[in-house]
N, CA, C and O atoms as a Tinker XYZ file with bonds, in Angstrom:
   348  protein
     1  N    -27.068000   12.809000    1.182000    73     2
     2  CA   -26.473000   11.970000    2.206000    64     1     3
     3  C    -25.008000   11.711000    1.854000    63     2     4     5
     4  O    -24.701000   11.312000    0.731000    81     3
     5  N    -24.126000   11.930000    2.786000    73     3     6
     6  CA   -22.701000   11.728000    2.563000    64     5     7
     7  C    -22.285000   10.345000    3.045000    63     6     8     9
     8  O    -22.677000    9.902000    4.125000    81     7
     9  N    -21.489000    9.677000    2.230000    73     7    10
    10  CA   -21.001000    8.340000    2.546000    64     9    11
    11  C    -19.651000    8.472000    3.243000    63    10    12    13
    12  O    -18.665000    8.855000    2.612000    81    11
    13  N    -19.594000    8.160000    4.535000    73    11    14
    14  CA   -18.359000    8.302000    5.308000    64    13    15
    15  C    -17.532000    7.028000    5.350000    63    14    16    17
    16  O    -16.538000    6.960000    6.073000    81    15
    17  N    -17.930000    6.016000    4.583000    73    15    18
    18  CA   -17.182000    4.767000    4.583000    64    17    19
    19  C    -15.936000    4.917000    3.733000    63    18    20    21
    20  O    -15.896000    5.735000    2.813000    81    19
    21  N    -14.902000    4.112000    4.047000    73    19    22
    22  CA   -13.703000    4.152000    3.231000    64    21    23
    23  C    -13.868000    3.235000    2.025000    63    22    24    25
    24  O    -14.882000    2.550000    1.885000    81    23
    25  N    -12.870000    3.230000    1.164000    73    23    26
    26  CA   -12.923000    2.480000   -0.087000    64    25    27
    27  C    -13.225000    1.005000    0.138000    63    26    28    29
    28  O    -14.071000    0.430000   -0.546000    81    27
    29  N    -12.542000    0.401000    1.086000    73    27    30
    30  CA   -12.732000   -1.030000    1.349000    64    29    31
    31  C    -14.150000   -1.298000    1.848000    63    30    32    33
    32  O    -14.790000   -2.254000    1.409000    81    31
    33  N    -14.641000   -0.469000    2.752000    73    31    34
    34  CA   -16.008000   -0.638000    3.261000    64    33    35
    35  C    -17.034000   -0.570000    2.132000    63    34    36    37
    36  O    -17.963000   -1.377000    2.082000    81    35
    37  N    -16.862000    0.398000    1.226000    73    35    38
    38  CA   -17.804000    0.533000    0.112000    64    37    39
    39  C    -17.733000   -0.682000   -0.814000    63    38    40    41
    40  O    -18.765000   -1.189000   -1.254000    81    39
    41  N    -16.509000   -1.152000   -1.111000    73    39    42
    42  CA   -16.349000   -2.317000   -1.991000    64    41    43
    43  C    -16.935000   -3.576000   -1.350000    63    42    44    45
    44  O    -17.610000   -4.362000   -2.015000    81    43
    45  N    -16.673000   -3.760000   -0.055000    73    43    46
    46  CA   -17.217000   -4.931000    0.640000    64    45    47
    47  C    -18.735000   -4.890000    0.668000    63    46    48    49
    48  O    -19.387000   -5.917000    0.481000    81    47
    49  N    -19.300000   -3.724000    0.897000    73    47    50
    50  CA   -20.750000   -3.576000    0.948000    64    49    51
    51  C    -21.377000   -3.888000   -0.410000    63    50    52    53
    52  O    -22.378000   -4.600000   -0.488000    81    51
    53  N    -20.789000   -3.356000   -1.469000    73    51    54
    54  CA   -21.315000   -3.615000   -2.818000    64    53    55
    55  C    -21.232000   -5.100000   -3.151000    63    54    56    57
    56  O    -22.178000   -5.669000   -3.695000    81    55
    57  N    -20.111000   -5.727000   -2.829000    73    55    58
    58  CA   -19.939000   -7.159000   -3.112000    64    57    59
    59  C    -20.917000   -7.987000   -2.296000    63    58    60    61
    60  O    -21.463000   -8.976000   -2.785000    81    59
    61  N    -21.136000   -7.582000   -1.057000    73    59    62
    62  CA   -22.063000   -8.329000   -0.204000    64    61    63
    63  C    -23.486000   -8.257000   -0.756000    63    62    64    65
    64  O    -24.231000   -9.235000   -0.696000    81    63
    65  N    -23.856000   -7.103000   -1.289000    73    63    66
    66  CA   -25.186000   -6.967000   -1.885000    64    65    67
    67  C    -25.310000   -7.819000   -3.145000    63    66    68    69
    68  O    -26.363000   -8.400000   -3.408000    81    67
    69  N    -24.226000   -7.891000   -3.922000    73    67    70
    70  CA   -24.263000   -8.659000   -5.170000    64    69    71
    71  C    -24.098000  -10.161000   -4.965000    63    70    72    73
    72  O    -24.814000  -10.960000   -5.568000    81    71
    73  N    -23.139000  -10.542000   -4.099000    73    71    74
    74  CA   -22.756000  -11.950000   -3.982000    64    73    75
    75  C    -23.088000  -12.596000   -2.644000    63    74    76    77
    76  O    -22.910000  -13.801000   -2.470000    81    75
    77  N    -23.571000  -11.792000   -1.699000    73    75    78
    78  CA   -23.938000  -12.344000   -0.406000    64    77    79
    79  C    -22.804000  -12.426000    0.596000    63    78    80    81
    80  O    -23.017000  -12.862000    1.728000    81    79
    81  N    -21.603000  -12.019000    0.209000    73    79    82
    82  CA   -20.460000  -12.009000    1.132000    64    81    83
    83  C    -19.514000  -10.878000    0.744000    63    82    84    85
    84  O    -19.457000  -10.494000   -0.424000    81    83
    85  N    -18.775000  -10.345000    1.706000    73    83    86
    86  CA   -17.853000   -9.252000    1.417000    64    85    87
    87  C    -16.707000   -9.709000    0.507000    63    86    88    89
    88  O    -16.356000  -10.888000    0.470000    81    87
    89  N    -16.141000   -8.761000   -0.213000    73    87    90
    90  CA   -15.045000   -9.041000   -1.125000    64    89    91
    91  C    -13.719000   -8.830000   -0.392000    63    90    92    93
    92  O    -13.564000   -7.855000    0.343000    81    91
    93  N    -12.781000   -9.726000   -0.588000    73    91    94
    94  CA   -11.463000   -9.577000    0.033000    64    93    95
    95  C    -10.677000   -8.502000   -0.714000    63    94    96    97
    96  O    -11.005000   -8.163000   -1.851000    81    95
    97  N     -9.645000   -7.973000   -0.077000    73    95    98
    98  CA    -8.817000   -6.968000   -0.742000    64    97    99
    99  C     -8.125000   -7.557000   -1.969000    63    98   100   101
   100  O     -7.880000   -6.848000   -2.945000    81    99
   101  N     -7.814000   -8.836000   -1.921000    73    99   102
   102  CA    -7.209000   -9.509000   -3.080000    64   101   103
   103  C     -8.184000   -9.505000   -4.259000    63   102   104   105
   104  O     -7.790000   -9.233000   -5.393000    81   103
   105  N     -9.448000   -9.806000   -3.990000    73   103   106
   106  CA   -10.465000   -9.785000   -5.041000    64   105   107
   107  C    -10.700000   -8.370000   -5.560000    63   106   108   109
   108  O    -10.940000   -8.175000   -6.752000    81   107
   109  N    -10.634000   -7.393000   -4.677000    73   107   110
   110  CA   -10.801000   -5.995000   -5.089000    64   109   111
   111  C     -9.713000   -5.626000   -6.082000    63   110   112   113
   112  O     -9.993000   -5.017000   -7.114000    81   111
   113  N     -8.472000   -5.989000   -5.778000    73   111   114
   114  CA    -7.375000   -5.632000   -6.683000    64   113   115
   115  C     -7.463000   -6.395000   -8.003000    63   114   116   117
   116  O     -7.084000   -5.859000   -9.044000    81   115
   117  N     -7.957000   -7.638000   -7.982000    73   115   118
   118  CA    -8.145000   -8.395000   -9.230000    64   117   119
   119  C     -9.228000   -7.756000  -10.092000    63   118   120   121
   120  O     -9.057000   -7.626000  -11.304000    81   119
   121  N    -10.323000   -7.362000   -9.489000    73   119   122
   122  CA   -11.403000   -6.709000  -10.236000    64   121   123
   123  C    -10.984000   -5.347000  -10.765000    63   122   124   125
   124  O    -11.477000   -4.902000  -11.801000    81   123
   125  N    -10.082000   -4.689000  -10.061000    73   123   126
   126  CA    -9.566000   -3.392000  -10.471000    64   125   127
   127  C     -8.913000   -3.500000  -11.853000    63   126   128   129
   128  O     -8.992000   -2.567000  -12.653000    81   127
   129  N     -8.280000   -4.617000  -12.128000    73   127   130
   130  CA    -7.590000   -4.831000  -13.405000    64   129   131
   131  C     -8.558000   -4.879000  -14.584000    63   130   132   133
   132  O     -8.138000   -4.700000  -15.728000    81   131
   133  N     -9.831000   -5.115000  -14.332000    73   131   134
   134  CA   -10.813000   -5.233000  -15.400000    64   133   135
   135  C    -11.233000   -3.883000  -15.979000    63   134   136   137
   136  O    -11.830000   -3.825000  -17.054000    81   135
   137  N    -10.924000   -2.802000  -15.271000    73   135   138
   138  CA   -11.325000   -1.470000  -15.706000    64   137   139
   139  C    -10.316000   -0.895000  -16.694000    63   138   140   141
   140  O     -9.158000   -1.310000  -16.745000    81   139
   141  N    -10.787000    0.066000  -17.474000    73   139   142
   142  CA    -9.920000    0.759000  -18.426000    64   141   143
   143  C     -8.938000    1.672000  -17.716000    63   142   144   145
   144  O     -9.078000    1.953000  -16.526000    81   143
   145  N     -7.941000    2.132000  -18.460000    73   143   146
   146  CA    -6.864000    2.924000  -17.872000    64   145   147
   147  C     -7.388000    4.212000  -17.231000    63   146   148   149
   148  O     -6.934000    4.585000  -16.149000    81   147
   149  N     -8.325000    4.889000  -17.873000    73   147   150
   150  CA    -8.845000    6.146000  -17.323000    64   149   151
   151  C     -9.598000    5.908000  -16.014000    63   150   152   153
   152  O     -9.419000    6.650000  -15.048000    81   151
   153  N    -10.427000    4.887000  -15.984000    73   151   154
   154  CA   -11.196000    4.589000  -14.775000    64   153   155
   155  C    -10.264000    4.161000  -13.638000    63   154   156   157
   156  O    -10.492000    4.528000  -12.486000    81   155
   157  N     -9.216000    3.388000  -13.949000    73   155   158
   158  CA    -8.251000    2.991000  -12.917000    64   157   159
   159  C     -7.516000    4.204000  -12.366000    63   158   160   161
   160  O     -7.327000    4.323000  -11.156000    81   159
   161  N     -7.100000    5.108000  -13.259000    73   159   162
   162  CA    -6.386000    6.315000  -12.820000    64   161   163
   163  C     -7.268000    7.177000  -11.916000    63   162   164   165
   164  O     -6.805000    7.691000  -10.898000    81   163
   165  N     -8.529000    7.331000  -12.290000    73   163   166
   166  CA    -9.458000    8.112000  -11.468000    64   165   167
   167  C     -9.671000    7.460000  -10.110000    63   166   168   169
   168  O     -9.717000    8.142000   -9.087000    81   167
   169  N     -9.801000    6.142000  -10.104000    73   167   170
   170  CA    -9.982000    5.425000   -8.834000    64   169   171
   171  C     -8.761000    5.596000   -7.936000    63   170   172   173
   172  O     -8.901000    5.794000   -6.730000    81   171
   173  N     -7.575000    5.520000   -8.513000    73   171   174
   174  CA    -6.353000    5.693000   -7.713000    64   173   175
   175  C     -6.263000    7.109000   -7.150000    63   174   176   177
   176  O     -5.826000    7.298000   -6.015000    81   175
   177  N     -6.671000    8.096000   -7.931000    73   175   178
   178  CA    -6.653000    9.472000   -7.437000    64   177   179
   179  C     -7.622000    9.661000   -6.277000    63   178   180   181
   180  O     -7.290000   10.315000   -5.288000    81   179
   181  N     -8.827000    9.088000   -6.398000    73   179   182
   182  CA    -9.795000    9.169000   -5.291000    64   181   183
   183  C     -9.258000    8.444000   -4.064000    63   182   184   185
   184  O     -9.407000    8.912000   -2.935000    81   183
   185  N     -8.639000    7.312000   -4.297000    73   183   186
   186  CA    -8.058000    6.514000   -3.217000    64   185   187
   187  C     -6.969000    7.315000   -2.508000    63   186   188   189
   188  O     -6.923000    7.349000   -1.279000    81   187
   189  N     -6.092000    7.961000   -3.279000    73   187   190
   190  CA    -5.016000    8.762000   -2.696000    64   189   191
   191  C     -5.561000    9.923000   -1.872000    63   190   192   193
   192  O     -5.036000   10.227000   -0.801000    81   191
   193  N     -6.614000   10.574000   -2.370000    73   191   194
   194  CA    -7.179000   11.681000   -1.597000    64   193   195
   195  C     -7.796000   11.170000   -0.304000    63   194   196   197
   196  O     -7.766000   11.857000    0.717000    81   195
   197  N     -8.353000    9.967000   -0.346000    73   195   198
   198  CA    -8.900000    9.360000    0.879000    64   197   199
   199  C     -7.786000    9.070000    1.882000    63   198   200   201
   200  O     -7.962000    9.269000    3.084000    81   199
   201  N     -6.653000    8.606000    1.393000    73   199   202
   202  CA    -5.530000    8.299000    2.281000    64   201   203
   203  C     -4.891000    9.559000    2.869000    63   202   204   205
   204  O     -4.264000    9.501000    3.927000    81   203
   205  N     -5.049000   10.689000    2.189000    73   203   206
   206  CA    -4.502000   11.938000    2.710000    64   205   207
   207  C     -5.332000   12.492000    3.862000    63   206   208   209
   208  O     -4.893000   13.404000    4.563000    81   207
   209  N     -6.523000   11.950000    4.060000    73   207   210
   210  CA    -7.406000   12.422000    5.125000    64   209   211
   211  C     -6.839000   12.125000    6.503000    63   210   212   213
   212  O     -5.862000   11.391000    6.649000    81   211
   213  N     -7.464000   12.702000    7.492000    73   211   214
   214  CA    -7.010000   12.514000    8.869000    64   213   215
   215  C     -7.308000   11.103000    9.358000    63   214   216   217
   216  O     -8.202000   10.421000    8.857000    81   215
   217  N     -6.543000   10.697000   10.336000    73   215   218
   218  CA    -6.697000    9.366000   10.920000    64   217   219
   219  C     -6.598000    9.514000   12.435000    63   218   220   221
   220  O     -5.799000   10.300000   12.944000    81   219
   221  N     -7.414000    8.757000   13.136000    73   219   222
   222  CA    -7.272000    8.790000   14.595000    64   221   223
   223  C     -6.354000    7.648000   15.019000    63   222   224   225
   224  O     -5.965000    6.818000   14.197000    81   223
   225  N     -6.016000    7.611000   16.282000    73   223   226
   226  CA    -5.009000    6.650000   16.740000    64   225   227
   227  C     -5.610000    5.386000   17.368000    63   226   228   229
   228  O     -4.906000    4.641000   18.050000    81   227
   229  N     -6.890000    5.146000   17.144000    73   227   230
   230  CA    -7.487000    3.930000   17.698000    64   229   231
   231  C     -6.925000    2.707000   16.959000    63   230   232   233
   232  O     -6.598000    2.799000   15.776000    81   231
   233  N     -6.813000    1.585000   17.637000    73   231   234
   234  CA    -6.273000    0.374000   16.982000    64   233   235
   235  C     -7.064000   -0.025000   15.734000    63   234   236   237
   236  O     -6.481000   -0.440000   14.733000    81   235
   237  N     -8.384000    0.099000   15.796000    73   235   238
   238  CA    -9.213000   -0.253000   14.630000    64   237   239
   239  C     -8.879000    0.662000   13.444000    63   238   240   241
   240  O     -8.729000    0.197000   12.314000    81   239
   241  N     -8.768000    1.939000   13.710000    73   239   242
   242  CA    -8.473000    2.902000   12.659000    64   241   243
   243  C     -7.090000    2.655000   12.055000    63   242   244   245
   244  O     -6.912000    2.751000   10.841000    81   243
   245  N     -6.133000    2.345000   12.887000    73   243   246
   246  CA    -4.780000    2.074000   12.391000    64   245   247
   247  C     -4.745000    0.805000   11.540000    63   246   248   249
   248  O     -4.066000    0.764000   10.514000    81   247
   249  N     -5.473000   -0.228000   11.961000    73   247   250
   250  CA    -5.535000   -1.461000   11.167000    64   249   251
   251  C     -6.186000   -1.201000    9.810000    63   250   252   253
   252  O     -5.723000   -1.703000    8.786000    81   251
   253  N     -7.263000   -0.412000    9.810000    73   251   254
   254  CA    -7.938000   -0.072000    8.555000    64   253   255
   255  C     -6.997000    0.693000    7.639000    63   254   256   257
   256  O     -6.961000    0.461000    6.430000    81   255
   257  N     -6.242000    1.604000    8.225000    73   255   258
   258  CA    -5.317000    2.421000    7.428000    64   257   259
   259  C     -4.246000    1.553000    6.776000    63   258   260   261
   260  O     -3.908000    1.748000    5.608000    81   259
   261  N     -3.712000    0.592000    7.533000    73   259   262
   262  CA    -2.704000   -0.314000    6.982000    64   261   263
   263  C     -3.321000   -1.146000    5.862000    63   262   264   265
   264  O     -2.692000   -1.363000    4.826000    81   263
   265  N     -4.534000   -1.606000    6.067000    73   263   266
   266  CA    -5.222000   -2.391000    5.047000    64   265   267
   267  C     -5.470000   -1.559000    3.785000    63   266   268   269
   268  O     -5.302000   -2.054000    2.671000    81   267
   269  N     -5.865000   -0.302000    3.960000    73   267   270
   270  CA    -6.060000    0.597000    2.830000    64   269   271
   271  C     -4.748000    0.844000    2.086000    63   270   272   273
   272  O     -4.715000    0.840000    0.856000    81   271
   273  N     -3.682000    1.054000    2.830000    73   271   274
   274  CA    -2.378000    1.307000    2.200000    64   273   275
   275  C     -1.903000    0.078000    1.430000    63   274   276   277
   276  O     -1.326000    0.212000    0.351000    81   275
   277  N     -2.135000   -1.098000    1.965000    73   275   278
   278  CA    -1.751000   -2.328000    1.284000    64   277   279
   279  C     -2.548000   -2.490000   -0.015000    63   278   280   281
   280  O     -1.985000   -2.841000   -1.051000    81   279
   281  N     -3.843000   -2.236000    0.045000    73   279   282
   282  CA    -4.677000   -2.337000   -1.148000    64   281   283
   283  C     -4.244000   -1.304000   -2.190000    63   282   284   285
   284  O     -4.192000   -1.612000   -3.381000    81   283
   285  N     -3.937000   -0.097000   -1.756000    73   283   286
   286  CA    -3.498000    0.951000   -2.690000    64   285   287
   287  C     -2.212000    0.524000   -3.400000    63   286   288   289
   288  O     -2.051000    0.744000   -4.600000    81   287
   289  N     -1.313000   -0.082000   -2.651000    73   287   290
   290  CA    -0.052000   -0.542000   -3.238000    64   289   291
   291  C     -0.321000   -1.617000   -4.297000    63   290   292   293
   292  O      0.255000   -1.572000   -5.385000    81   291
   293  N     -1.192000   -2.578000   -3.984000    73   291   294
   294  CA    -1.533000   -3.637000   -4.943000    64   293   295
   295  C     -2.185000   -3.049000   -6.194000    63   294   296   297
   296  O     -1.853000   -3.427000   -7.317000    81   295
   297  N     -3.115000   -2.121000   -5.983000    73   295   298
   298  CA    -3.806000   -1.520000   -7.111000    64   297   299
   299  C     -2.847000   -0.701000   -7.971000    63   298   300   301
   300  O     -2.956000   -0.704000   -9.197000    81   299
   301  N     -1.925000   -0.013000   -7.345000    73   299   302
   302  CA    -0.931000    0.756000   -8.087000    64   301   303
   303  C     -0.029000   -0.144000   -8.916000    63   302   304   305
   304  O      0.313000    0.188000  -10.051000    81   303
   305  N      0.355000   -1.282000   -8.350000    73   303   306
   306  CA     1.193000   -2.245000   -9.068000    64   305   307
   307  C      0.444000   -2.806000  -10.271000    63   306   308   309
   308  O      1.014000   -2.921000  -11.355000    81   307
   309  N     -0.815000   -3.151000  -10.093000    73   307   310
   310  CA    -1.641000   -3.668000  -11.195000    64   309   311
   311  C     -1.762000   -2.613000  -12.291000    63   310   312   313
   312  O     -1.598000   -2.912000  -13.474000    81   311
   313  N     -2.047000   -1.388000  -11.890000    73   311   314
   314  CA    -2.218000   -0.294000  -12.848000    64   313   315
   315  C     -0.940000   -0.080000  -13.665000    63   314   316   317
   316  O     -0.997000    0.026000  -14.891000    81   315
   317  N      0.192000   -0.019000  -12.998000    73   315   318
   318  CA     1.459000    0.190000  -13.699000    64   317   319
   319  C      1.774000   -0.962000  -14.651000    63   318   320   321
   320  O      2.229000   -0.726000  -15.770000    81   319
   321  N      1.541000   -2.193000  -14.230000    73   319   322
   322  CA     1.791000   -3.349000  -15.099000    64   321   323
   323  C      0.905000   -3.291000  -16.348000    63   322   324   325
   324  O      1.359000   -3.581000  -17.455000    81   323
   325  N     -0.357000   -2.916000  -16.157000    73   323   326
   326  CA    -1.261000   -2.832000  -17.295000    64   325   327
   327  C     -0.904000   -1.669000  -18.211000    63   326   328   329
   328  O     -1.056000   -1.768000  -19.428000    81   327
   329  N     -0.439000   -0.587000  -17.645000    73   327   330
   330  CA    -0.011000    0.553000  -18.481000    64   329   331
   331  C      1.202000    0.175000  -19.318000    63   330   332   333
   332  O      1.284000    0.537000  -20.492000    81   331
   333  N      2.150000   -0.556000  -18.721000    73   331   334
   334  CA     3.324000   -1.001000  -19.468000    64   333   335
   335  C      2.927000   -1.948000  -20.593000    63   334   336   337
   336  O      3.570000   -1.975000  -21.643000    81   335
   337  N      1.875000   -2.721000  -20.377000    73   335   338
   338  CA     1.376000   -3.634000  -21.402000    64   337   339
   339  C      0.426000   -2.914000  -22.374000    63   338   340   341
   340  O     -0.153000   -3.533000  -23.266000    81   339
   341  N      0.281000   -1.607000  -22.181000    73   339   342
   342  CA    -0.602000   -0.744000  -23.011000    64   341   343
   343  C     -2.058000   -1.199000  -22.947000    63   342   344   345
   344  O     -2.742000   -1.303000  -23.966000    81   343
   345  N     -2.507000   -1.462000  -21.737000    73   343   346
   346  CA    -3.917000   -1.852000  -21.530000    64   345   347
   347  C     -4.575000   -0.922000  -20.567000    63   346   348
   348  O     -5.758000   -1.083000  -20.263000    81   347
């Protein structure tokens, strides 16, 4: 079975199963900092390949894309800060 959900959908679904409510993008980026450098790098690469995929022009799709791009930017900033701190 192929999972066609985007990164945010998968994270929200997992959080909802664990905590009973979806996780905000802010919480996703905070939790991202808890992972090791290799796992963060792999996650960013998967995220980038997801963003390279096609997008349709529906308003919902465009809003999701902006939300994904914002989360990617936050995660990239966290990753770079942690790398500079050698973590």
